[in-house]
C-alpha positions in Angstrom: -0.2 -0.6 -0.1 2.8 2.5 0.7 4.7 1.6 -2.1 2.5 3.3 -4.7 2.9 6.9 -3.2 6.7 6.3 -3.8 7.6 6.5 -0.1 10.8 4.8 0.5 12.7 3.7 4.0 15.0 6.9 3.5 11.5 9.2 3.3 10.9 6.9 6.7 13.4 9.1 8.8 13.6 11.7 11.5 14.8 14.0 9.2 15.5 14.0 5.7 19.0 13.5 4.1 20.8 16.6 4.3 19.3 17.5 7.7 21.8 14.3 9.2 23.9 15.6 6.3 24.7 19.0 8.4 23.6 17.7 12.2 26.4 15.7 11.9 28.8 18.6 10.6 27.2 20.8 13.2 27.8 17.8 16.2 31.7 17.5 13.8 32.0 21.1 14.3 30.8 22.4 17.5 33.2 18.4 19.2 36.2 20.1 17.1 35.0 24.0 19.8 35.4 21.8 22.8 38.4 20.1 22.1 40.1 22.7 21.0 39.0 24.1 24.6 39.2 21.8 26.7 43.1 21.8 25.4 43.1 25.7 25.8 42.8 24.8 29.3 45.1 23.0 29.5 47.8 24.4 28.0 46.8 27.2 30.2 46.7 24.9 33.6 49.7 23.4 32.4 51.5 26.9 32.5 49.8 28.6 35.5 51.7 25.8 38.2 55.1 25.8 36.2 54.7 29.8 36.9 53.9 29.0 40.7 56.4 25.9 41.0 58.8 28.8 39.4 57.6 31.2 41.9 57.7 28.9 45.1 61.4 28.0 44.4 62.8 31.4 43.7 61.3 32.7 47.0 63.4 31.3 49.1 60.4 29.6 50.7 61.0 26.2 53.1 61.0 23.0 51.6 59.6 20.2 53.7 62.5 18.6 53.8 64.9 21.4 55.2 66.3 21.7 58.6 66.9 24.8 60.5 65.2 26.1 63.4 61.0 27.0 60.9 60.1 22.9 59.3 57.3 21.8 58.0 55.7 19.0 60.6 52.6 17.3 59.5 48.7 17.5 61.2 45.4 16.9 60.8 45.1 20.0 58.7 48.3 19.4 56.3 51.5 20.6 57.0 51.8 23.2 59.8 55.1 25.4 59.9 56.3 25.3 63.8 59.8 26.7 66.2 60.7 30.1 65.7 62.5 32.3 63.6 63.6 34.4 66.5 66.9 33.6 67.8 67.0 32.2 71.4 68.4 35.0 74.2 70.9 34.5 77.0 68.1 35.4 80.0 70.9 37.3 81.4 71.3 39.7 78.1 67.3 41.0 77.9 67.4 42.1 81.8 65.5 40.4 84.2 
């Protein structure tokens, strides 16, 4: 019954072939744009991490394993700086 109306299988789909091709092309373009954005964000993040590593290395901050009056010790909240940056004073020098 459908054959006498020249109705073929390709026309029975939800979208005509031209619309499917256009949607496929738009999907490829969108996916390419998304991949480029992801790549740009990843590169920006890597550059920011490198910048902070340089800042921390050149700032003279004490590394976690440094020995001295100040040292980092692990705690439940993360690493904590303990010690004193002031030299120990002899009680006789204070006049007390």
